[in-house]
C-alpha positions in Angstrom: 38.6 33.7 6.0 37.1 36.8 4.4 34.6 38.9 6.4 31.0 39.0 5.2 29.9 42.3 3.8 27.1 44.1 5.6 24.6 43.1 2.9 25.7 39.4 3.0 25.6 39.3 6.8 22.1 40.8 6.8 21.0 38.2 4.2 22.5 35.4 6.3 20.8 36.6 9.5 17.4 37.0 7.7 17.7 33.6 6.1 18.5 31.8 9.4 15.8 33.7 11.2 13.3 32.6 8.5 14.4 29.0 8.7 12.7 28.5 12.1 9.3 29.4 10.7 7.4 26.4 9.3 6.2 26.4 5.7 2.9 24.5 5.5 2.9 22.2 2.5 0.3 19.5 1.8 2.5 17.1 -0.3 3.7 14.2 1.8 7.3 14.2 0.6 9.2 17.3 -0.4 12.7 18.5 -1.1 13.9 21.9 -2.4 17.5 22.2 -3.4 19.6 25.2 -4.5 21.4 23.9 -7.6 23.9 26.8 -7.2 25.1 25.7 -3.8 23.8 22.2 -3.3 22.1 23.3 -0.1 18.8 21.8 0.9 16.4 24.7 1.3 13.4 22.7 2.4 12.7 19.1 3.1 9.9 16.9 4.5 10.1 13.1 4.4 12.7 13.5 1.7 14.3 10.1 2.3 11.1 8.1 2.4 11.0 5.5 -0.3 7.7 5.8 -2.2 6.2 5.2 -5.7 7.1 7.8 -8.2 4.6 7.3 -11.1 5.5 9.1 -14.4 8.4 11.0 -12.9 10.0 7.7 -14.1 9.9 9.1 -17.7 12.7 11.5 -17.0 14.9 8.5 -16.4 13.5 6.8 -19.4 14.4 9.8 -21.6 17.9 10.1 -20.3 18.7 6.5 -20.8 17.3 6.5 -24.3 19.3 9.6 -25.2 22.5 8.2 -23.7 22.3 5.5 -26.4 22.7 8.2 -29.0 19.7 7.1 -31.1 18.7 8.5 -34.4 15.9 10.8 -33.3 14.6 11.1 -36.9 14.1 7.3 -37.2 10.5 6.4 -37.5 9.2 3.9 -34.9 5.8 2.4 -34.5 3.5 2.0 -31.5 2.9 -1.8 -31.1 0.3 -3.8 -29.2 3.0 -4.7 -26.7 3.2 -1.0 -25.8 -0.4 -0.9 -24.6 -0.8 -0.6 -20.8 -2.0 -3.9 -19.4 -1.5 -2.9 -15.8 -3.6 0.2 -15.3 -5.4 0.2 -18.7 -4.6 3.8 -19.0 -5.8 5.8 -22.0 -3.6 7.0 -24.9 -4.2 9.3 -27.8 -1.6 7.4 -29.8 -3.3 4.4 -31.6 -1.5 1.1 -32.1 0.2 1.2 -35.5 1.0 5.0 -35.3 4.4 5.6 -36.8 6.3 8.8 -35.8 9.9 10.0 -35.6 11.6 9.0 -32.3 11.9 12.6 -31.3 8.1 13.0 -31.4 7.7 9.7 -29.5 10.0 11.3 -26.9 8.0 14.5 -26.9 4.7 12.5 -26.3 6.3 10.6 -23.4 7.6 13.7 -21.7 5.1 16.5 -22.5 1.8 14.6 -22.3 3.2 11.7 -20.3 2.0 9.1 -22.8 2.6 5.6 -21.5 2.6 3.9 -24.9 5.3 6.3 -26.1 7.5 5.6 -23.1 7.0 1.9 -23.6 8.0 2.2 -27.3 11.1 4.1 -26.4 12.3 1.3 -24.1 11.2 -1.5 -26.6 13.2 0.1 -29.4 16.3 0.7 -27.2 19.4 -1.3 -28.5 18.8 -4.8 -27.1 15.2 -4.1 -26.3 13.5 -3.5 -22.9 15.7 -5.9 -20.9 18.8 -4.0 -22.1 17.0 -0.7 -21.4 16.3 -1.7 -17.8 19.9 -2.8 -17.3 21.0 0.7 -18.5 18.5 2.3 -16.1 20.1 0.4 -13.2 23.5 1.6 -14.2 22.3 5.1 -14.5 20.7 5.2 -11.0 24.0 3.9 -9.6 26.0 6.5 -11.6 23.8 9.3 -10.2 24.1 8.1 -6.6 20.4 7.3 -6.5 20.9 4.7 -3.8 17.2 4.4 -2.8 15.7 4.1 -6.3 14.4 1.0 -8.1 12.8 1.3 -11.6 11.3 -1.9 -13.0 9.6 -0.5 -16.2 9.7 2.7 -18.3 6.4 4.3 -17.7 5.9 4.7 -14.0 2.6 2.8 -14.0 4.0 0.1 -11.7 4.0 0.9 -8.0 7.3 -1.0 -7.9 9.0 2.0 -9.4 10.2 3.5 -6.1 12.5 6.4 -5.1 12.9 9.3 -2.6 12.5 13.0 -3.1 16.2 13.4 -2.4 17.1 10.9 -5.1 14.7 12.5 -7.6 16.4 15.8 -7.1 19.6 14.2 -8.3 17.7 12.8 -11.3 16.2 16.2 -12.1 19.6 18.0 -12.1 21.0 15.3 -14.3 18.1 15.5 -16.7 18.6 19.3 -17.0 21.9 18.6 -18.8 20.0 17.1 -21.8 18.8 19.9 -24.2 16.2 17.6 -25.7 14.6 17.0 -22.3 14.7 20.6 -21.3 13.2 21.8 -24.6 10.3 19.4 -24.5 9.4 19.7 -20.8 9.4 23.5 -20.8 7.1 23.8 -23.8 3.5 24.6 -22.9 2.0 22.9 -26.0 2.9 21.8 -29.5 1.2 20.1 -32.5 2.1 16.6 -33.7 0.7 15.2 -36.9 -0.5 11.6 -36.4 -2.2 9.4 -39.0 -3.1 12.4 -41.2 -4.5 14.6 -38.5 -3.0 17.4 -36.3 -3.1 16.7 -32.6 -2.3 19.4 -30.0 -0.1 18.1 -27.2 -0.2 20.0 -23.9 2.2 20.0 -21.0 0.8 18.1 -18.1 2.2 20.8 -15.8 0.0 23.8 -15.9 2.7 26.0 -14.3 4.8 25.8 -17.5 4.3 29.1 -19.2 2.2 30.5 -16.4 2.8 34.1 -15.3 5.6 34.5 -12.9 7.2 31.1 -13.5 10.6 30.5 -15.2 10.6 26.8 -15.6 13.8 25.1 -16.6 12.7 21.5 -16.4 9.4 19.9 -15.6 7.6 16.5 -15.2 4.4 15.5 -13.5 3.2 12.1 -12.4 0.1 10.4 -11.0 -1.0 7.0 -9.9 -3.3 6.0 -7.1 -0.3 4.6 -5.2 2.0 7.6 -5.8 -0.6 10.4 -5.6 0.1 13.6 -7.6 3.8 14.2 -8.1 5.9 17.0 -9.5 9.5 17.7 -10.4 10.5 21.2 -11.5 13.7 23.0 -11.9 13.1 26.8 -11.8 14.9 30.1 -11.7 13.7 32.2 -8.9 15.2 35.2 -7.1 18.3 34.9 -9.3 18.9 31.3 -8.2 18.5 27.9 -9.8 16.4 25.6 -7.7 15.1 22.0 -8.0 11.9 21.1 -6.2 10.3 17.7 -5.8 6.8 17.1 -4.5 5.4 13.6 -4.0 2.1 12.2 -3.0 -0.1 15.3 -3.1 -3.8 14.7 -2.8 -4.7 16.6 -6.0 -3.2 18.4 -9.0 -4.3 21.7 -7.4 -2.6 20.7 -4.1 0.8 20.2 -5.7 0.4 23.4 -7.7 -0.4 25.3 -4.6 2.6 23.8 -2.8 4.8 24.8 -5.7 3.5 28.4 -5.4 4.2 28.5 -1.7 7.7 27.4 -2.3 8.2 30.0 -5.0 6.9 32.7 -2.7 9.3 31.5 0.0 12.2 31.5 -2.4 11.3 35.0 -3.6 11.2 36.3 0.0 14.6 34.8 0.7 16.5 36.3 -2.3 20.1 36.6 -1.2 19.7 33.8 1.4 19.4 31.3 -1.5 23.0 31.9 -2.5 24.5 31.2 1.0 26.9 28.4 1.3 25.8 24.8 1.9 25.4 24.0 5.5 22.9 26.8 6.2 19.9 25.5 8.1 17.0 24.5 5.9 13.4 25.8 6.5 11.1 23.7 8.6 8.1 22.2 7.0 4.8 20.9 8.4 
């Protein structure tokens, strides 16, 4: 077994020393994973099964893209796409017809529920076939504690764990269409003869100091404020999942604390799996 260099040994000692110090995060369920090593850097209630709100839409997008759809095909928002569970608002009126790629953009960037429902409805075989494909996808990704019953995340029956969602995020990062949309700060879509500005629901995208490689937010009363991000920090690729924060500002502050921790660790992030993870409280 090769000996560690003096620099590597110092980084290892510093990282292990830092791991005994608690990082105070307000989100109820947290996981931070080094995508380069597979090592869990931080965790807190990461295996608790909880509602996941619109984080669901990353799965929706993957399953739709797996079907190799024509993204230029125009599809219409129908009355069956209107949210009858939470009666959430949408900027996309019934009857609006857009290319599938723009429907996908609305579902991911602005987390529009009608757009997500339309993507599932127009899946080959309709929504029932879509949900069967979702089940197969969760199995394929090893998401053993995940159940998704509909495409938007409005239902509290859409349940998962932070650990499972980290797997989903890493898988979603392999889809250029998802990466491109979720890392754009804003865009303009023309609907019904008017231009509408679409903004990313994650305010950290495009913010100073952040190199975001994938992003999705979520919120329902049952799930709280949720966030998935894949970022590049201190030369490492890292996935973070925050579930059930009390406010948007809380999850953003938790993400900032994690970024600061990662920046302070630098070389420690690249250590082999099996290194002790940081304590959380």
